[in-house]
N, C-alpha and C positions, 0 to 999 in steps of 0.2 A: 381293580384286580380282576384278572381273567378267570373264568370258571370252567372253560372247556380247554383241556390241555391234552397234548398227544401222549400216547402210551410211551413209556420210557424207551429211549433209543430210536423212536420213530419221528423225531422232530422234523428232520429234513423232508421225509416223504410226506408228512402231514402238511407242511407249508407248501410244498410243491404241488400236491394234489389240490389243495384248497385254491391256490392261484389259478390252476387249470380250470377248475369248476367256475370260478368267478369270471375268468376270461370267456368261457363258453357261454355263460349267461349273457354277458354284454354282446357277444357276437350273435347269439340267437335273437336277442331283442332288436339288434340293428337289422338283421335279415328280415325279421317279421315286420318291422316298421316299413321297410321297402316293399314287401309283399302287400301290406295293407294299403300303402300309398298308391300302388299300381292297380290293384285288383279289388280292393275292399273299401274304396272311398265313394266313388260315384261311377255311373255308367259312362259318362263322358270320357273319363280317363281310359277306361277299357276300350272304348270305341277309337280313341286316338291311337293307342298301341296297335289295335287290330288293323286300322286303316293304313298304317305304315308297314307292318309285317305281322299278320296273324300267326304265322308259324313261329317266328322268333318270340312273340309275346307269349305263346303257349309254352314254349320250351323254358323261358325264364320263369313263368308261373309254376310249372311242375317242378323245376329244379329248386326253387326257393321253398316251396311247400314240403317236398320230400326231405330236403336238407334240414329244415327246422324240426320236422317230426323225428328224423333219425337222431339228431343231436340231443333232443329231449329224452328219447328212449335210451340212448347210451348212458346218460347220467342217472337213469332209473334202473340200470342193470344191477344184478347182484354183485357182491364184492368179488366173486370169482366165477368164471365160466370155463368148463372143460380144463380145469387146472391152471387157468391163466387169470391174473389179477386184472380187474377192470378199473378204469378211471371213472368211478361212479360215487354217488353220495353214500351208498352202502359201504363201499371200500373206505371212505373217509370216516364213517362211523366206527369201523373196526380199529381205526388208528386213534380213537379218542378214549381217554380214561373214563371210567365209571364216575358219575356224579349226578346230582339232581338235574342239572342243566343238560346233561347228556341224554337223560330220559326224555326231556322236552324236545331236544334235537332229534332223537330217534322217532318220536311221534310225528314231527314235521316232515321227516324223510319219508315215513310211511304214507303221509297225506300226499306228498308229491308223487310217490309211486302209484297211488290210487288215481290221481289226476291223469297220470300217463297211461293207465291201463287201456283206454280206447285207442290211444296212439300206438301202443305196443301191438295190439291186435292188427292195426293197419300195417305196421311194419312187417309183421310176420306173414300176413296174407298177400300184400300187394307190393311193398317197396323192397325189402331185403330179400323176400322170396316171392314165389308166384304160386299160390294155392289153387289147385285145379278147380275144386268145387266152388270156391269163392269167386274165381275168375269167370268160369263158364256156366256154372249152375246158379250164379247170383245168390248163393246162400250166405255170403258174408257182406259186411258193410262195404260200401264203395268209397268211403272216406270218413274223415272226422271233421267236425265243424270248426269254424274259426273260433267260436266261443270255447270249445273244448281245448284247442291249442292255447288260447290266451289264458285259460284257467291253469293249465300246466305251467306256463311261463310265470304267472303270478305266484304260484305255489313254490316254484324254484327260487324266485326272487326273495320270498319270505324266508326260506331256509338259509340262503346265502347271507342276507342281512343279519339274521339272528346269529348265525355261526360267526360272522365277522365281529359282531358286538361282544359275544361271549368268549371268543378265542383270542381276539386282539384288542378288545376294549375300545373299538372305534366304530362309528357309523359309516356306512359305505353306500354309494349310489351306483347302480348299474345302468342308469339312463344313457342311451347312446348320444354322444356329442360329436358333431362334425364341424369343420371350419366354416362351412357355408350355412349352418343352421338346419337346412333341409335339402340335402343333396338330391334326394329323390324327386322333390318338386322342381328343382333347377333342371334336372334331367328331362322331366316331362315338359317343362316350359320350353326348353331348347328344341325338343321334338315338335312341339306345337307351332312355334314361330318358324322353325326351319321348314316344316311342311308348307306353311303359308307362303313363305318366301320362294320356295321352289315352284309352287304353282303360279305365283306372280311372274317369275322369270319365264316360265314356260308360256304363259299367256302373252307376255310382251313379245316373245320370239314369234309366236304364231300371228300376232297382230301385224308384224312387219312383213309377213309372207305376202308376196304379190304386189307390195307397194313399190318395189324397185325392180325395174326390168333386169332380167338376168339372162345370160347365155344359156340356152336350153341344153348345150353340150356339157355344161358344168354342173357340179352338185349345187342345188339351190342353197343359198346362204342360210335359210332357216333350218335346213337339214343339218348343215355343219354346226350351227349354233346349238341345236337340240342335242347333237352328238357330244359337243363339248360340255353341255350342261349335265348330261347323264353319264358321261364316260371320263370326266376329269374331276379332280386330279387322279392320276393313275394309282397312287397308293390307296385311295379310298375305293376306287372302282374294281380293284383286282379281286378276282375269284379264281381259285385253283381250277384247272381244266377238269371237265366232267370225265369220270372214268367209266368207260363202257365195258361191261362184263360180257 
């Protein structure tokens, strides 16, 4: 028998909001798994990404970090802000009937909010806004640690598991599952062997340079081969024209 039930007349919103929060947890965990795989496992992976494109690697790193922080903070928002209802755990709490298990649920939501407090400070000063003193006077934190983020994720997981058990009478897992088991590792492996293969092809082309007599009036064959290597196929090589202001 379930012991967490929605307030009368709020069944649909209760179920819809809970499903949203559960989906957010699974998405956050998946994004953080990819972040950890790329940037928090070993220096060799970071070096691989940087050797291929340091700029792209940094953009992906910042995008994943900021997205996870923002997603956690949104779930820790109050039930209402500026007269608008938020899709947060506190909103879900307002939709739940009073009971002993609701008191436990409320305490777990408060614990999650406490775990998110450092992240909320980061959101306010650097991500969603740009606080002048924090940015230029270095008076604020320049980031939150991975351990702090993982503590917030685990706190959220505990709330969702408890809520699902008490509201629906079932145990639930939010562990990310992919068809390949570890997509992020497959991605890195493809980059690693692709980089090796590209270098081998380039070396083979250069080794052939000068071995065959060529008409000096024509483009050297190795130049054509290198051009084909780095400019083909066209769908992969295409970049929009530079816009000069």
